[in-house]
Wavefront OBJ file of the C-alpha trace (Angstrom):
o trace
v -30.540 -19.903 -96.607
v -30.305 -22.346 -99.131
v -27.393 -22.647 -101.671
v -27.460 -22.534 -105.420
v -24.665 -23.561 -107.944
v -23.527 -21.297 -110.635
v -22.280 -22.885 -113.764
v -20.787 -26.373 -113.660
v -17.519 -25.645 -112.083
v -18.738 -25.905 -108.444
v -19.401 -22.382 -107.516
v -21.841 -22.563 -104.591
v -23.564 -19.347 -103.448
v -26.386 -18.488 -101.308
v -29.930 -18.298 -103.286
v -30.130 -14.550 -102.852
v -26.954 -12.551 -103.008
v -26.400 -8.898 -102.086
v -25.884 -6.104 -104.597
v -23.601 -3.738 -103.116
v -23.698 -0.875 -105.699
v -26.107 1.451 -103.905
v -23.826 1.604 -100.805
v -21.721 3.914 -102.952
v -24.059 6.564 -103.577
v -25.513 5.547 -106.902
v -28.943 6.209 -105.856
v -28.047 9.418 -104.025
v -25.251 11.870 -103.437
v -21.817 10.735 -102.267
v -22.457 12.623 -99.200
v -25.429 10.386 -98.462
v -23.085 7.351 -98.179
v -23.266 5.695 -94.644
v -20.138 3.291 -94.475
v -21.063 2.208 -90.922
v -24.441 1.201 -91.960
v -23.278 -0.600 -94.876
v -20.750 -2.736 -92.925
v -23.559 -3.365 -90.493
v -25.750 -4.572 -93.453
v -22.982 -6.772 -94.754
v -22.444 -8.327 -91.293
v -26.176 -9.018 -91.188
v -26.088 -10.492 -94.525
v -23.382 -13.013 -93.492
v -25.407 -13.762 -90.352
v -28.632 -14.491 -92.192
v -26.760 -16.714 -94.634
v -26.192 -14.452 -97.583
v -22.516 -14.894 -98.596
v -22.580 -13.734 -102.170
v -21.368 -10.148 -102.590
v -21.688 -8.184 -105.726
v -19.512 -5.063 -106.635
v -17.458 -3.429 -109.509
v -14.670 -1.481 -110.385
v -16.888 1.378 -111.677
v -19.216 1.569 -108.600
v -17.916 4.964 -107.034
v -15.639 4.421 -108.949
v -13.552 2.271 -106.930
v -15.372 3.321 -103.666
v -17.553 0.116 -103.610
v -14.500 -2.216 -103.811
v -12.595 -0.155 -101.250
v -15.633 -0.579 -98.817
v -15.988 -4.294 -99.327
v -12.268 -4.750 -98.954
v -11.994 -2.811 -95.438
v -15.157 -4.979 -94.435
v -13.500 -8.113 -95.607
v -10.220 -7.161 -93.832
v -11.990 -6.481 -90.547
v -14.241 -9.602 -90.482
v -12.637 -12.239 -92.628
v -16.055 -13.486 -93.351
v -16.807 -16.605 -95.440
v -17.957 -14.570 -98.588
v -17.993 -15.275 -102.262
v -16.944 -11.948 -103.885
v -17.818 -11.162 -107.445
v -16.435 -8.048 -109.211
v -16.497 -6.639 -112.632
v -14.584 -4.590 -115.091
v -14.954 -3.486 -118.780
v -15.368 0.322 -118.643
v -12.797 2.969 -119.355
v -12.987 5.381 -116.492
v -12.020 9.034 -116.930
v -9.685 11.054 -114.722
v -12.793 12.556 -112.833
v -14.460 9.351 -112.363
v -16.628 9.423 -115.310
v -17.439 6.699 -117.598
v -15.689 7.325 -120.895
v -16.563 4.212 -122.664
v -16.052 0.528 -122.862
v -12.703 -1.240 -122.757
v -12.724 -5.029 -123.000
v -9.111 -5.203 -124.272
v -6.814 -7.936 -122.704
v -4.499 -5.060 -121.456
v -7.647 -3.603 -119.363
v -8.621 -6.921 -118.185
v -5.258 -7.385 -116.550
v -4.888 -3.806 -115.108
v -8.402 -3.833 -113.754
v -8.010 -7.361 -112.087
v -4.823 -6.093 -110.244
v -6.630 -3.024 -109.055
v -9.547 -4.859 -107.877
v -7.609 -7.361 -106.096
v -5.667 -4.414 -104.265
v -8.796 -2.739 -103.351
v -10.655 -5.804 -102.184
v -7.592 -7.093 -100.346
v -7.856 -10.422 -102.006
v -5.458 -12.917 -103.582
v -8.145 -14.372 -105.805
v -11.452 -12.996 -107.006
v -14.233 -15.635 -106.703
v -16.227 -14.369 -109.682
v -14.915 -12.003 -112.303
v -17.365 -10.495 -114.746
v -17.090 -8.529 -118.091
v -19.301 -5.703 -116.905
v -20.255 -4.704 -120.555
v -19.330 -6.365 -124.059
v -16.997 -4.214 -125.918
v -17.913 -4.162 -129.441
v -14.380 -2.977 -130.552
v -12.922 -6.090 -128.964
v -13.651 -9.773 -130.111
v -15.266 -11.490 -127.179
v -12.653 -14.388 -127.686
v -9.789 -11.970 -127.076
v -11.538 -10.455 -123.891
v -12.450 -13.948 -122.403
v -8.973 -15.303 -123.513
v -7.288 -12.611 -121.283
v -9.844 -13.387 -118.498
v -8.891 -17.132 -118.703
v -5.358 -16.244 -118.246
v -6.177 -14.585 -115.052
v -7.697 -17.899 -114.090
v -4.781 -19.950 -115.037
v -2.688 -17.291 -112.954
v -4.683 -17.963 -109.667
v -6.083 -14.441 -109.476
v -9.541 -15.375 -110.552
v -11.614 -18.618 -109.755
v -14.630 -18.355 -112.119
v -15.588 -16.023 -115.166
v -18.850 -14.392 -115.897
v -20.466 -11.970 -118.364
v -22.917 -9.170 -117.911
v -25.763 -8.088 -120.283
v -24.369 -10.363 -123.071
v -26.373 -11.557 -125.873
v -27.040 -15.381 -126.602
v -24.583 -15.314 -129.446
v -21.814 -13.587 -127.598
v -22.169 -16.141 -124.773
v -21.812 -19.075 -127.129
v -18.627 -17.486 -128.422
v -17.233 -16.829 -125.077
v -17.946 -20.501 -123.798
v -15.815 -21.781 -126.798
v -12.896 -20.015 -125.147
v -13.448 -20.776 -121.446
v -16.302 -22.092 -119.341
v -18.539 -19.272 -117.992
v -20.135 -19.931 -114.670
v -22.699 -16.898 -114.583
v -24.336 -14.308 -116.624
v -25.454 -11.109 -114.792
v -28.454 -9.466 -116.567
v -31.359 -7.415 -115.490
v -34.337 -9.706 -114.751
v -37.517 -8.836 -112.860
v -40.995 -8.638 -113.339
v -40.471 -5.355 -114.904
v -37.793 -6.630 -117.295
v -38.292 -10.119 -118.715
v -36.264 -9.835 -121.970
v -33.867 -12.614 -121.146
v -36.671 -14.993 -121.214
v -36.614 -15.002 -125.130
v -33.054 -16.083 -125.944
v -30.583 -15.437 -123.290
v -31.985 -17.716 -120.372
v -32.581 -20.751 -122.682
v -28.852 -20.197 -124.055
v -27.570 -20.120 -120.497
v -29.514 -23.380 -119.601
v -28.307 -25.169 -122.756
v -24.773 -24.204 -121.857
v -24.950 -24.968 -117.980
v -24.548 -21.105 -117.003
v -26.205 -19.771 -114.022
v -28.157 -16.431 -114.184
v -27.583 -13.573 -111.834
v -30.296 -11.096 -112.102
v -29.402 -7.554 -111.163
v -32.243 -4.935 -110.234
v -34.685 -7.829 -109.338
v -36.992 -5.243 -107.623
v -37.042 -2.788 -110.670
v -34.494 -0.628 -109.134
v -36.850 -0.003 -106.001
v -40.324 0.326 -108.201
v -41.343 -3.242 -107.226
v -40.928 -2.510 -103.510
v -44.236 -0.343 -103.630
v -42.531 2.232 -101.339
v -42.820 5.119 -103.697
v -46.110 6.737 -104.645
v -44.846 9.439 -107.114
v -41.715 9.623 -109.305
v -40.482 12.616 -107.031
v -39.720 9.962 -104.523
v -36.681 8.892 -106.681
v -35.775 12.467 -107.500
v -32.986 13.216 -105.122
v -30.069 15.011 -106.652
v -27.639 12.441 -107.862
v -29.961 9.564 -108.072
v -29.244 7.459 -111.116
v -32.803 6.602 -111.678
v -33.561 10.222 -112.609
v -32.086 9.496 -115.971
v -34.142 6.251 -116.587
v -37.315 6.539 -118.795
v -39.302 4.148 -116.474
v -39.113 6.678 -113.577
v -40.344 9.741 -115.661
v -43.574 11.061 -114.491
v -46.136 9.707 -117.157
v -44.188 6.147 -117.164
v -44.045 6.054 -113.522
v -47.849 6.303 -113.060
v -48.527 3.550 -115.516
v -45.946 1.439 -113.964
v -47.315 2.070 -110.414
v -50.646 0.679 -111.588
v -49.002 -2.713 -112.113
v -47.200 -2.542 -108.822
v -50.457 -1.989 -106.977
v -51.959 -5.256 -108.320
v -48.717 -6.955 -106.997
v -49.410 -5.241 -103.452
v -52.861 -6.859 -103.544
v -51.452 -10.144 -104.167
v -48.854 -9.737 -101.472
v -51.395 -8.673 -98.972
v -53.192 -11.919 -99.648
v -50.052 -13.916 -98.900
v -49.369 -11.580 -95.885
v -45.936 -10.502 -97.526
v -44.590 -7.431 -99.035
v -44.564 -6.638 -102.716
v -40.728 -6.950 -102.597
v -40.833 -10.378 -101.202
v -43.427 -11.558 -103.765
v -41.365 -10.199 -106.468
v -38.250 -12.052 -105.351
v -39.871 -15.280 -104.566
v -41.360 -15.249 -108.114
v -38.008 -14.767 -109.576
v -36.505 -17.478 -107.196
v -39.237 -19.900 -108.593
v -38.149 -19.446 -112.122
v -35.354 -22.046 -111.715
v -32.716 -23.252 -109.367
v -29.903 -21.751 -111.669
v -31.255 -18.276 -110.871
v -29.556 -16.261 -107.845
v -30.903 -12.675 -107.653
v -28.769 -10.001 -106.140
v -31.128 -7.390 -104.662
v -29.494 -4.301 -103.449
v -29.648 -3.219 -99.961
v -28.079 -0.134 -98.165
v -29.729 -0.859 -94.787
v -30.299 -3.836 -92.472
v -34.174 -3.439 -92.600
v -34.208 -3.569 -96.329
v -31.854 -6.838 -96.145
v -34.064 -8.636 -93.563
v -37.189 -7.981 -95.780
v -35.379 -9.460 -98.897
v -33.977 -12.457 -97.129
v -37.537 -13.500 -96.099
v -38.492 -13.871 -99.534
v -36.036 -17.035 -99.835
v -38.530 -18.887 -97.633
v -41.570 -17.841 -99.473
v -42.911 -20.757 -101.414
v -45.520 -19.709 -104.204
v -48.253 -22.138 -105.737
v -48.664 -22.503 -109.445
v -51.630 -20.362 -109.499
v -49.908 -17.683 -107.605
v -46.801 -17.741 -110.036
v -49.248 -17.393 -112.798
v -51.408 -14.644 -111.274
v -47.922 -12.667 -110.638
v -46.612 -13.197 -114.125
v -49.884 -12.196 -115.699
v -50.032 -8.987 -113.681
v -46.874 -7.956 -115.538
v -47.327 -8.556 -119.255
v -44.095 -7.319 -120.744
v -45.894 -5.076 -123.290
v -47.773 -3.298 -120.169
v -44.312 -2.032 -118.673
v -43.848 1.801 -119.737
v -40.728 3.338 -120.765
v -37.224 1.841 -121.710
v -35.150 0.507 -118.892
v -32.081 2.673 -119.744
v -31.402 6.117 -121.172
v -29.866 6.124 -124.689
v -26.293 6.125 -123.724
v -26.630 3.259 -121.323
v -28.597 1.273 -123.554
v -25.792 1.727 -126.101
v -23.566 -0.271 -123.806
v -25.879 -3.357 -124.024
v -24.585 -6.054 -126.004
v -26.975 -6.600 -129.264
v -24.766 -8.802 -131.485
l 1 2 3 4 5 6 7 8 9 10 11 12 13 14 15 16 17 18 19 20 21 22 23 24 25 26 27 28 29 30 31 32 33 34 35 36 37 38 39 40 41 42 43 44 45 46 47 48 49 50 51 52 53 54 55 56 57 58 59 60 61 62 63 64 65 66 67 68 69 70 71 72 73 74 75 76 77 78 79 80 81 82 83 84 85 86 87 88 89 90 91 92 93 94 95 96 97 98 99 100 101 102 103 104 105 106 107 108 109 110 111 112 113 114 115 116 117 118 119 120 121 122 123 124 125 126 127 128 129 130 131 132 133 134 135 136 137 138 139 140 141 142 143 144 145 146 147 148 149 150 151 152 153 154 155 156 157 158 159 160 161 162 163 164 165 166 167 168 169 170 171 172 173 174 175 176 177 178 179 180 181 182 183 184 185 186 187 188 189 190 191 192 193 194 195 196 197 198 199 200 201 202 203 204 205 206 207 208 209 210 211 212 213 214 215 216 217 218 219 220 221 222 223 224 225 226 227 228 229 230 231 232 233 234 235 236 237 238 239 240 241 242 243 244 245 246 247 248 249 250 251 252 253 254 255 256 257 258 259 260 261 262 263 264 265 266 267 268 269 270 271 272 273 274 275 276 277 278 279 280 281 282 283 284 285 286 287 288 289 290 291 292 293 294 295 296 297 298 299 300 301 302 303 304 305 306 307 308 309 310 311 312 313 314 315 316 317 318 319 320 321 322 323 324 325 326 327 328 329 330 331 332 333
């Protein structure tokens, strides 16, 4: 697995990371969690050169960091761990709003360090920008964590180009995590150019369209398990899903010609968008991980890249990527 740099501060990670959110039941019920398979998948990731693990305080909540922490404690692997803060979590684990306050930055960091069993977090993201707190105050508090040795590098998630510029005036930002895939190319307009101007790496989450781009599902009911977060997303509703599936079928045809899978082609396309891009596809099982890892060795020609992009014009994608509540958490400043 090749390495890529995030930002200008020397943060070196595998070209593909591992999104760990799905290991904590976000796409299924809590009862469907399989800690043994999750740890085996993490082991397999390290063995195949994937050393960039992505988690967050809110995944579970806390469950995912605890899972990663147990695994780290048992194996002591050479892993780069990224986690995130910025939500206010209710007593029953519900998201009660955003909280980018300096006090929450400090509190959340201490909790994450304890759950992960680490002395220092490699990459610490603001999960969502809190409009009630100036970004300068939030990043200023995060910078104090760097100076205190609790965090090595800082990141933002789902931030606008304007917010990014304000943030870097306070402290260097190594990475921006935002949704980017063939199904979601909004960052190409302003955010990605701003990141490149400022020397910030882009870490795309949901690079496989939350499973849509794998081609594994043929009806929206395939994502209909009780507790599956995707049930709330407009792109997975029946009519929108049917339209989006037509795009996936074109991708499957292109993949068949390359003797690859649709997922591998989608990841290879994303990797080809620049050496500053490090996708973090999720994988709960070793089989999915192996399929994703193979995409890092898939080299696409210029005509192939164009054919893939042409098959997914942004205006052809049906449905918003978030429900209204979640969309409200995305920075539009």
